[in-house]
N, C-alpha and C positions, 0 to 999 in steps of 0.2 A: 934112154929110159927117161931123161928129164922133158923130153919133148912130149913123151905120152903124159907123164904126171902133169905138165902144165895144160894140155890139152884136156885130162880129166878134171882138174880144178876148173878151167871155163866151163865146161859141161855141167859141173854140179852148180856153177854161180846161175847158170841159165834156168835150172832146175830150182832156183831158189835159196840155195845152200850158201852161207856165208863163210866163204873160205878166202882166210886172210893170207897175205905174204907170208907173214912169221908161220902160219900153219904149213904153208906149202914146203917152206925152208925145213921145216921139223919133218916132214913127210920124206923129204929126199934124203936127209940126213939118216934117218931109220931105215930106211930102203938099203942104205950102204952095209948094214948090219945084220941083213938077214940075207935067206935064200930065196932070191926073188922067182925061182922057177916054181915056188910053192904057192899057187894060186890063194889058197884059203890065208896064208900067212900074211900074204902083201895084201889082200882084201882087210883083214883084220887090223893089220897095221895102219892102213890108210884111212880105214874108219875111226881108229882111235885117235887119230891125229887131226882129222877134219869135220868130224861130226860132233856137234854139241847136244843135240836133241836125241834120245834114244829112240823115240817113235818114227824117226825118218829114217831107220835103216834100211826098210824095204826100198825107199827111193833112191838112197844111196846103191844099194846093191844093184838096181836096175841101170844105173848111171855106169857103174863099175863094168858090168856085164857088157854094156854097149862100147866102153872105150878099149876095155883089154880084152882081146880077142886071145883065145889059149887054143893051140893047134897041138894035139898029139901028145899032152903033157910037157910041152916045153917050156911052159910058164909064161907069164905076160909078153904079148909080142906088139905089134905094131897097132895103131888106133884102127879099131875096127868101124864098118860103116853103120850109121844108125839103123 
């Protein structure tokens, strides 16, 4: 999961998001406390730890969907192809 999270942060940065190392650490710690098979919960958690501007949520969601491939309700899987 950590590899996927790092990939996600890198892709957010490529899209112009300013994701700091401390935000990445906060996100990884928070993920340890929730059911990572719940895509909505994971999305909300990552958005709350990595997004500073509320008007960027749509771009965030697009990157999330590109990176986190969900298959048959199994939750976040391996990085997906763009």
